[in-house]
Kinemage of the C-alpha trace (Angstrom):
@kinemage 1
@onewidth
@group {chain A} dominant
@subgroup {mainchain}
@vectorlist {calphas} color= white
{ca met a 1} P -10.043 17.111 -9.145
{ca arg a 2} L -9.730 19.643 -12.811
{ca ile a 3} L -7.224 22.510 -12.732
{ca ala a 4} L -8.839 24.819 -14.612
{ca his a 5} L -6.823 28.295 -14.036
{ca glu a 6} L -3.000 28.510 -13.806
{ca glu a 7} L -3.058 30.147 -10.332
{ca lys a 8} L -4.430 26.898 -9.054
{ca lys a 9} L -1.147 24.767 -10.654
{ca ile a 10} L 1.330 23.391 -7.907
{ca pro a 11} L 5.039 24.880 -7.942
{ca val a 12} L 6.262 21.355 -7.002
{ca lys a 13} L 10.000 23.279 -7.293
{ca glu a 14} L 9.198 26.052 -4.654
{ca ala a 15} L 7.435 22.629 -2.368
{ca lys a 16} L 10.659 21.001 -2.572
{ca glu a 17} L 12.897 24.132 -1.806
{ca ile a 18} L 10.792 24.647 1.485
{ca val a 19} L 11.580 21.030 2.929
{ca lys a 20} L 14.741 19.792 0.904
{ca asp a 21} L 16.581 19.428 4.478
{ca leu a 22} L 14.102 16.713 4.893
{ca met a 23} L 14.688 14.735 2.013
{ca lys a 24} L 17.427 12.044 3.354
{ca pro a 25} L 16.198 8.963 4.775
{ca asn a 26} L 17.645 8.086 8.539
{ca val a 27} L 18.972 4.524 8.305
{ca phe a 28} L 18.512 4.299 12.365
{ca ile a 29} L 14.744 5.239 12.401
{ca tyr a 30} L 14.210 2.601 9.343
{ca trp a 31} L 15.961 -0.440 11.027
{ca val a 32} L 14.549 0.264 15.246
{ca asp a 33} L 11.482 1.088 13.338
{ca phe a 34} L 11.279 -2.455 11.000
{ca leu a 35} L 13.048 -4.679 13.472
{ca phe a 36} L 10.872 -3.489 16.411
{ca his a 37} L 7.865 -3.900 15.132
{ca ile a 38} L 8.412 -7.080 13.198
{ca ile a 39} L 9.868 -8.693 16.256
{ca leu a 40} L 6.626 -7.691 18.226
{ca ala a 41} L 4.564 -9.307 15.807
{ca trp a 42} L 5.933 -12.761 15.530
{ca cys a 43} L 6.219 -12.912 19.800
{ca ser a 44} L 2.762 -11.635 20.058
{ca phe a 45} L 1.075 -13.965 16.963
{ca tyr a 46} L 2.979 -16.525 18.734
{ca phe a 47} L 1.765 -16.013 22.196
{ca cys a 48} L -1.669 -15.219 20.485
{ca tyr a 49} L -1.497 -18.743 19.092
{ca arg a 50} L -1.009 -20.385 22.602
{ca ala a 51} L -3.382 -17.936 24.880
{ca asn a 52} L -7.199 -19.275 25.845
{ca phe a 53} L -9.313 -19.385 22.772
{ca leu a 54} L -11.224 -16.031 22.336
{ca ser a 55} L -10.104 -14.785 25.801
{ca pro a 56} L -9.489 -11.560 26.349
{ca val a 57} L -5.524 -12.015 26.263
{ca gln a 58} L -5.599 -14.078 23.470
{ca leu a 59} L -7.928 -10.835 21.518
{ca ser a 60} L -5.073 -8.251 23.246
{ca leu a 61} L -2.706 -10.410 21.737
{ca phe a 62} L -4.735 -10.438 18.076
{ca phe a 63} L -4.997 -7.093 18.223
{ca val a 64} L -0.803 -6.080 18.684
{ca ser a 65} L 0.065 -8.722 15.980
{ca met a 66} L -1.685 -7.757 13.576
{ca phe a 67} L -1.392 -4.039 13.736
{ca ser a 68} L 2.822 -5.023 14.215
{ca phe a 69} L 3.114 -7.056 10.886
{ca tyr a 70} L 0.554 -4.280 9.555
{ca arg a 71} L 3.334 -1.767 10.269
{ca ala a 72} L 6.443 -3.588 9.046
{ca ala a 73} L 4.362 -4.566 5.957
{ca ile a 74} L 3.902 -1.208 4.974
{ca phe a 75} L 7.575 -0.856 4.417
{ca ile a 76} L 7.207 -2.278 1.581
{ca his a 77} L 6.112 0.547 0.255
{ca glu a 78} L 9.390 3.081 1.641
{ca ile a 79} L 11.292 0.078 0.058
{ca thr a 80} L 9.646 0.761 -3.516
{ca his a 81} L 10.779 4.650 -3.229
{ca leu a 82} L 14.343 4.405 -1.762
{ca arg a 83} L 17.354 5.099 -4.369
{ca lys a 84} L 17.582 1.656 -5.914
{ca asp a 85} L 21.898 1.455 -5.013
{ca thr a 86} L 20.729 1.811 -1.649
{ca phe a 87} L 19.571 0.461 1.573
{ca tyr a 88} L 20.742 -3.168 0.316
{ca leu a 89} L 20.524 -5.158 3.555
{ca phe a 90} L 17.496 -3.575 4.748
{ca arg a 91} L 15.681 -4.817 1.824
{ca ala a 92} L 16.902 -8.469 2.259
{ca val a 93} L 16.222 -8.542 5.861
{ca trp a 94} L 12.731 -6.501 5.038
{ca asn a 95} L 12.427 -9.443 3.130
{ca leu a 96} L 13.403 -12.451 5.085
{ca leu a 97} L 11.664 -11.640 8.239
{ca cys a 98} L 8.443 -9.735 6.741
{ca gly a 99} L 8.128 -10.117 2.840
{ca phe a 100} L 8.789 -14.231 2.230
{ca pro a 101} L 7.004 -15.753 5.161
{ca leu a 102} L 3.684 -13.241 4.741
{ca met a 103} L 3.814 -14.335 1.102
{ca ile a 104} L 4.469 -10.587 -0.281
{ca pro a 105} L 8.271 -10.085 -1.664
{ca ser a 106} L 9.013 -6.818 -2.700
{ca phe a 107} L 9.063 -6.919 -6.239
{ca leu a 108} L 4.837 -7.483 -6.255
{ca tyr a 109} L 5.014 -3.260 -5.237
{ca gln a 110} L 8.293 -2.439 -6.944
{ca gly a 111} L 7.764 -1.122 -10.606
{ca val a 112} L 3.792 -1.183 -10.220
{ca his a 113} L 3.841 1.440 -7.636
{ca asn a 114} L 6.846 3.427 -9.422
{ca asp a 115} L 4.187 3.718 -12.203
{ca his a 116} L 1.336 4.931 -9.929
{ca his a 117} L 3.365 8.208 -9.438
{ca ser a 118} L 3.924 8.495 -13.250
{ca ile a 119} L 2.962 11.914 -14.755
{ca lys a 120} L 1.694 9.676 -17.768
{ca leu a 121} L 0.289 6.834 -16.136
{ca tyr a 122} L -1.401 8.280 -13.029
{ca gly a 123} L -5.117 7.409 -13.382
{ca thr a 124} L -5.158 6.090 -16.652
{ca lys a 125} L -5.799 2.165 -17.535
{ca asp a 126} L -1.873 1.581 -17.067
{ca asp a 127} L -2.237 2.242 -13.455
{ca gly a 128} L -2.426 -0.665 -11.660
{ca glu a 129} L -3.208 1.024 -8.201
{ca tyr a 130} L -5.852 3.407 -9.303
{ca phe a 131} L -9.623 2.233 -10.182
{ca pro a 132} L -12.537 4.866 -11.146
{ca phe a 133} L -14.469 4.219 -8.118
{ca val a 134} L -16.535 7.329 -8.290
{ca his a 135} L -17.648 5.554 -11.956
{ca glu a 136} L -18.588 2.235 -10.848
{ca glu a 137} L -21.130 0.989 -9.264
{ca arg a 138} L -20.937 1.400 -5.137
{ca ser a 139} L -20.979 -2.524 -4.879
{ca lys a 140} L -17.427 -2.321 -6.458
{ca ile a 141} L -16.843 -0.210 -3.645
{ca leu a 142} L -17.894 -2.728 -0.881
{ca leu a 143} L -16.368 -5.291 -2.746
{ca phe a 144} L -13.200 -4.394 -2.782
{ca pro a 145} L -12.521 -4.602 0.948
{ca leu a 146} L -14.563 -7.677 1.558
{ca ala a 147} L -12.451 -9.221 -0.975
{ca ser a 148} L -8.901 -7.980 0.406
{ca phe a 149} L -9.954 -11.038 3.243
{ca phe a 150} L -9.373 -13.607 0.803
{ca val a 151} L -5.603 -11.539 -0.397
{ca pro a 152} L -3.566 -14.143 1.746
{ca val a 153} L -4.896 -17.253 0.713
{ca phe a 154} L -4.737 -16.110 -3.097
{ca phe a 155} L -0.890 -15.221 -3.319
{ca phe a 156} L -0.221 -18.314 -1.180
{ca leu a 157} L -1.785 -20.333 -3.505
{ca arg a 158} L 0.372 -18.043 -5.977
{ca phe a 159} L 3.233 -18.735 -4.689
{ca val a 160} L 3.558 -22.390 -3.376
{ca phe a 161} L 1.351 -24.200 -6.244
{ca leu a 162} L 1.215 -21.630 -9.232
{ca thr a 163} L 4.925 -20.856 -9.113
{ca pro a 164} L 6.340 -24.281 -9.534
{ca leu a 165} L 3.698 -25.485 -11.796
{ca ser a 166} L 4.379 -22.126 -13.747
{ca tyr a 167} L 8.130 -23.387 -14.563
{ca cys a 168} L 6.442 -26.516 -16.088
{ca ser a 169} L 3.566 -24.301 -18.173
{ca ser a 170} L 4.324 -21.399 -20.817
{ca ser a 171} L 0.468 -20.332 -20.146
{ca ile a 172} L 0.669 -20.802 -16.437
{ca arg a 173} L 3.621 -18.903 -16.488
{ca ser a 174} L 2.245 -15.687 -18.545
{ca leu a 175} L -1.021 -15.700 -16.520
{ca val a 176} L 0.913 -16.338 -13.696
{ca leu a 177} L 3.340 -13.147 -14.386
{ca lys a 178} L 0.959 -10.413 -16.327
{ca lys a 179} L -2.167 -10.983 -13.476
{ca leu a 180} L -0.632 -12.037 -10.403
{ca ser a 181} L 2.573 -10.693 -10.107
{ca ser a 182} L 1.397 -7.640 -8.654
{ca phe a 183} L -0.264 -5.670 -5.993
{ca ser a 184} L -3.027 -3.473 -7.708
{ca ile a 185} L -6.915 -2.751 -7.293
{ca asp a 186} L -8.135 -2.872 -11.092
{ca leu a 187} L -8.609 -6.396 -11.958
{ca asn a 188} L -7.818 -6.004 -15.495
{ca tyr a 189} L -3.768 -4.602 -14.940
{ca gln a 190} L -1.339 -6.926 -16.574
{ca arg a 191} L 1.908 -6.265 -15.735
{ca thr a 192} L 4.539 -6.650 -18.569
{ca arg a 193} L 7.658 -8.209 -18.062
{ca ser a 194} L 9.888 -5.088 -18.707
{ca ser a 195} L 8.278 -3.680 -15.190
{ca leu a 196} L 9.460 -6.887 -13.303
{ca asp a 197} L 12.956 -6.691 -14.752
{ca thr a 198} L 13.226 -3.166 -13.133
{ca val a 199} L 13.223 -5.054 -9.804
{ca ala a 200} L 16.495 -6.737 -9.279
{ca met a 201} L 16.408 -10.738 -8.683
{ca trp a 202} L 13.015 -10.687 -8.635
{ca gln a 203} L 13.027 -14.247 -9.635
{ca ala a 204} L 14.891 -15.262 -6.605
{ca gln a 205} L 12.367 -13.276 -4.069
{ca glu a 206} L 9.523 -15.370 -6.148
{ca ile a 207} L 11.576 -18.635 -5.662
{ca ala a 208} L 12.595 -17.790 -1.928
{ca thr a 209} L 8.701 -17.200 -1.136
{ca cys a 210} L 7.993 -20.575 -2.497
{ca leu a 211} L 10.338 -22.154 -0.482
{ca tyr a 212} L 9.415 -20.902 2.423
{ca gly a 213} L 5.409 -21.655 1.877
{ca trp a 214} L 6.385 -25.404 1.263
{ca ala a 215} L 8.867 -25.820 4.489
{ca phe a 216} L 5.476 -24.021 6.684
{ca ile a 217} L 4.173 -26.803 4.646
{ca leu a 218} L 6.554 -29.535 5.388
{ca leu a 219} L 6.165 -28.517 9.188
{ca ile a 220} L 2.836 -28.861 9.550
{ca leu a 221} L 2.582 -32.360 7.973
{ca lys a 222} L 5.727 -33.541 10.090
{ca gly a 223} L 3.961 -32.390 13.012
{ca val a 224} L 6.378 -29.557 14.490
{ca val a 225} L 3.838 -26.899 13.690
{ca pro a 226} L 0.187 -27.340 13.968
{ca tyr a 227} L -2.401 -26.945 11.246
{ca asn a 228} L -4.277 -24.418 13.276
{ca ile a 229} L -1.487 -21.965 12.970
{ca leu a 230} L -2.300 -21.792 9.134
{ca val a 231} L -5.823 -20.762 10.045
{ca leu a 232} L -4.779 -18.111 12.269
{ca trp a 233} L -2.261 -16.828 9.730
{ca phe a 234} L -4.967 -16.427 7.174
{ca ile a 235} L -7.170 -14.965 9.885
{ca thr a 236} L -4.297 -12.072 10.531
{ca phe a 237} L -3.754 -11.060 7.475
{ca gly a 238} L -6.668 -11.673 6.081
{ca val a 239} L -7.843 -8.498 8.742
{ca val a 240} L -4.319 -6.781 7.640
{ca phe a 241} L -5.211 -6.639 3.851
{ca phe a 242} L -9.100 -5.625 4.715
{ca ile a 243} L -7.756 -2.518 7.110
{ca asn a 244} L -5.105 -1.315 3.880
{ca ser a 245} L -8.261 -1.975 1.699
{ca leu a 246} L -9.480 0.937 3.784
{ca arg a 247} L -6.608 3.205 3.798
{ca thr a 248} L -6.523 2.514 0.209
{ca leu a 249} L -9.908 3.730 -0.433
{ca thr a 250} L -9.227 6.958 0.993
{ca ala a 251} L -5.908 7.447 -0.300
{ca his a 252} L -7.419 8.950 -3.789
{ca cys a 253} L -10.906 10.675 -4.814
{ca tyr a 254} L -10.737 7.967 -7.667
{ca arg a 255} L -12.459 10.780 -9.843
{ca tyr a 256} L -10.672 9.785 -13.143
{ca ser a 257} L -12.006 7.126 -15.588
{ca gly a 258} L -8.285 6.634 -16.937
{ca asp a 259} L -8.467 8.648 -20.627
{ca lys a 260} L -6.800 11.704 -19.346
{ca val a 261} L -3.082 12.361 -18.396
{ca leu a 262} L -3.048 14.234 -15.161
{ca asp a 263} L -0.205 16.975 -14.097
{ca val a 264} L 1.265 16.797 -10.930
{ca ser a 265} L -1.389 19.376 -9.258
{ca glu a 266} L -4.148 16.853 -10.678
{ca gln a 267} L -2.374 14.066 -9.095
{ca leu a 268} L -2.107 15.934 -5.742
{ca phe a 269} L -5.627 17.400 -5.551
{ca asp a 270} L -7.220 13.728 -6.443
{ca ser a 271} L -4.694 12.634 -3.480
{ca val a 272} L -5.997 13.156 0.334
{ca asn a 273} L -3.757 13.376 3.420
{ca ile a 274} L -5.759 13.026 6.650
{ca pro a 275} L -3.214 14.147 8.847
{ca asn a 276} L -5.205 14.173 12.414
{ca ser a 277} L -6.967 11.152 12.472
{ca phe a 278} L -6.638 9.807 16.222
{ca leu a 279} L -6.210 6.019 15.558
{ca gly a 280} L -4.502 7.328 11.859
{ca phe a 281} L -0.725 6.088 13.315
{ca leu a 282} L -2.541 2.097 13.192
{ca trp a 283} L -4.311 2.292 9.771
{ca ala a 284} L -2.004 4.456 7.721
{ca pro a 285} L 1.636 3.787 9.268
{ca val a 286} L 4.726 4.882 8.342
{ca gly a 287} L 3.790 8.206 7.023
{ca leu a 288} L 0.480 7.165 4.850
{ca arg a 289} L -1.934 9.668 6.164
{ca phe a 290} L 0.336 11.995 4.569
{ca his a 291} L -0.549 10.438 0.771
{ca ala a 292} L -1.234 14.124 -0.995
{ca thr a 293} L 2.158 15.347 0.384
{ca his a 294} L 3.509 12.607 -0.802
{ca his a 295} L 2.512 12.420 -4.479
{ca leu a 296} L 3.735 16.270 -4.409
{ca ile a 297} L 7.187 14.772 -3.162
{ca pro a 298} L 7.648 10.856 -3.948
{ca glu a 299} L 10.774 10.999 -2.623
{ca met a 300} L 10.387 12.325 0.808
{ca pro a 301} L 11.306 9.166 3.547
{ca tyr a 302} L 7.744 8.563 5.739
{ca his a 303} L 9.869 9.655 9.215
{ca ser a 304} L 9.767 13.355 7.409
{ca leu a 305} L 6.509 13.427 5.800
{ca gly a 306} L 4.395 15.416 8.940
{ca lys a 307} L 6.798 17.951 9.503
{ca thr a 308} L 7.124 18.763 5.641
{ca his a 309} L 3.058 18.595 6.030
{ca arg a 310} L 3.743 21.746 8.603
{ca arg a 311} L 6.186 23.567 6.931
{ca leu a 312} L 3.709 23.496 3.936
{ca arg a 313} L 0.513 24.458 5.418
{ca glu a 314} L 2.462 27.491 6.859
{ca ser a 315} L 5.063 28.485 4.286
{ca phe a 316} L 4.019 27.836 0.754
{ca ser a 317} L 2.817 30.143 -1.356
{ca lys a 318} L -0.175 28.130 -2.738
{ca lys a 319} L -0.860 26.868 1.001
{ca asp a 320} L -4.440 27.335 0.545
{ca leu a 321} L -4.646 25.295 -2.174
{ca tyr a 322} L -2.605 22.330 -0.463
{ca ile a 323} L -4.799 22.475 2.373
{ca lys a 324} L -7.989 21.385 0.327
{ca thr a 325} L -6.313 17.812 0.221
{ca ser a 326} L -6.785 17.268 3.973
{ca ser a 327} L -9.906 15.366 5.018
{ca ser a 328} L -10.882 14.851 8.385
{ca gly a 329} L -11.095 11.215 9.444
{ca leu a 330} L -11.028 7.744 7.642
{ca leu a 331} L -14.724 7.461 7.992
{ca leu a 332} L -15.624 11.025 6.673
{ca thr a 333} L -13.069 10.233 3.835
{ca leu a 334} L -15.143 7.180 3.109
{ca ala a 335} L -18.593 8.522 3.333
{ca arg a 336} L -17.038 11.560 0.180
{ca leu a 337} L -16.072 8.616 -1.715
{ca trp a 338} L -19.771 6.355 -1.252
{ca arg a 339} L -21.695 9.858 -1.928
{ca glu a 340} L -19.769 11.281 -5.261
{ca ser a 341} L -19.987 7.135 -6.437
{ca gly a 342} L -23.970 7.245 -6.112
{ca asn a 343} L -24.630 11.212 -6.761
{ca leu a 344} L -23.375 12.964 -10.262
{ca val a 345} L -25.153 16.135 -9.418
{ca phe a 346} L -23.128 16.250 -6.264
{ca phe a 347} L -19.805 15.080 -7.680
{ca ile a 348} L -20.519 18.125 -10.374
{ca leu a 349} L -21.288 20.624 -7.893
{ca phe a 350} L -18.133 19.442 -5.263
{ca val a 351} L -15.332 19.294 -8.129
{ca gly a 352} L -17.189 22.802 -9.143
{ca gln a 353} L -15.656 24.679 -6.191
{ca phe a 354} L -12.072 24.296 -7.036
């Protein structure tokens, strides 16, 4: 949204002062939450495979494993925001139990997501996590979640086959690093080497993920692991990425075309909170229901975002403006994006009220 008047600027310092006692990450919560869900995910995945095909038990276990993997995987977002000199063991264990076997090592997100929060880069063509859906054809809104089903295959091929090939060919290596080494929603985004180098031991993560993939293939070839487990793996994480794509579409309003540098207020009003969604803890886990709040105070740990939202809604001098970032639910937010992308007059009237 375009903020035209000074009274519509958000005082960030005041917001942080109101919630400054909530900013310390609770190590115990991080460990218990992640370990519980990743163990639950792997156990339910195994028993899902062993259950009778399409039986109620298998479908129930699939549901549990998929959402457990999803919640565990979303901790990649928290890892990106944790201070670099903290949580060393947590980062390593997350990659070992989740990042490497799911073909999503943390370096894919670190750096790229930090740019997404940059005052100079948010919403611009250098922000890989932003795409101007409102200014594009509606078909791209549909294609984005549909294409997400193939993301697990994409990253499997990237790490298992293209990684070793890239060390033999400079042209393949350049392609892999620029276009295939980031979580981005803009297909034109190219990651820079300097962005990769901000992530400690990113090459070690890349090689470890490759080795995980090849170990899995060898176990299948030796008959130790049945090949149809790989099929279940692709289906499970295809659904995980599909749900995450829907969440991504609701995270922002996507009204900027990339030719303007936005201040904090404009970033906030282009972001969305969905605090009261009945199933929000499933489709937007680890605090992601409070995405606008997160953009206002990126360093706030996920377990404090709900309390942060309530305090700002009650005590913030700009609480009336802050409340405007909230939406009622996933479907309503998607519907708004759909309407705005296809109706310029509606878009102008909607923005004009602010």
